[in-house]
N, C-alpha and C positions, 0 to 999 in steps of 0.2 A: 504494500500500500504506500502510495506517495502522499506525503503530508505537505500542506502549503507552508510558505515562509512563516517562521515563528513570530508571534506577537509579543512585544515587550513593553516596558513602561514608556509613556509619552508625557510631555510637559502638560500639566493640567492648568488650563486657563478657563475658569468658569465664566459663564455669561452673566449678564446683570441680575438674573434670577437665581444664580448660584448653581446652575446645571452645566454639565459637560459630558461629552461622549468621546471616547478614544477614536481616532480616525479609522482604525481597523476593527472596530467593534462589530458584533453580530448585527446583521440586517436580515430580516425574514424575507423569504422568497416572494411573499404576497403582502397585502395590507396587514394581515394578522398572522402571527407565527403559528404553524401547525404544532401539535403536541410532539415533543421530542426534538424539534428543530434546533433549539438552543443547545441542548445536550449534544447533538450531533456536531454542531459547530465547535463546542468545547473540545470534543474528542479529536476532530480533524486538526485543530490547532494545538493539541496536547496541552490544554489548559484545564484548570479546576477553578471553581468560583466559590465565593462566600458573599452573602448579602448582609447589609446593615441598613436598618430602617431609621429614618430621622426620628420618628415617633418614640423609639426606645433608646436612641443614642444621643440625641442633642440635649443640651442643658434645658431645664424647664422654661426659661424665658423664650427660647427659640421655638419650642413646640407650642407654647401658649400663643405666641404671635401668629404662628401658622394656623392654629385652630381658630384664631380670631379673624382670619381672612387674609393675612399677609401671604401672598403667593410666592414668596421668595425663600430660598434655602441658603442664602449667602452666608449667614452666620453659623451654619452647621459645618463642623469639621469632622467628617466621618472617621470613626475609630477603625483602624486596621485590624484584621484578624491576627491571632497569635501566630507566630512563625515568621520565617524569612521569605522574601521574594514577592510579596503582594504588591500589586499596583492597581490603580483605579481603571476600571473598564468603562464605567458610566455612573454619573450622578443624574438621575432623572425622576420626573414625577410619574406616579402611577395612580390608578383608581384608589389605592390604599395609602397614598401619600408618597413623599420622596424616599428614594432608595439609593444606596450606593452599592454597585456591583464591583467587588474586588476580584482580581484575577491573578493567577500565578501559574507557572509551568507545573504540569502534573508530575507527581513523583511516584 
């Protein structure tokens, strides 16, 4: 099996709302990802991931502002998972609130 070029850390420059996506991050084949498509992408690129939700990671004033209608995640600095080699794949909003997807080479 041939694997695509590896994906590694990139400089994170968040937009005015506090979001950012790695230039080589997962893109679904259609408007909505099919079940397992993200996992297939991780496997092809020999990556593993961990997620961090702003709701349970940010300081209380940041989550309170979000819940009060502030649609920005600028003041949230996502906590990296334990271990070496993690880099941010994406900080984006979801139906359940902001999430940070951490990536690293699968071991």
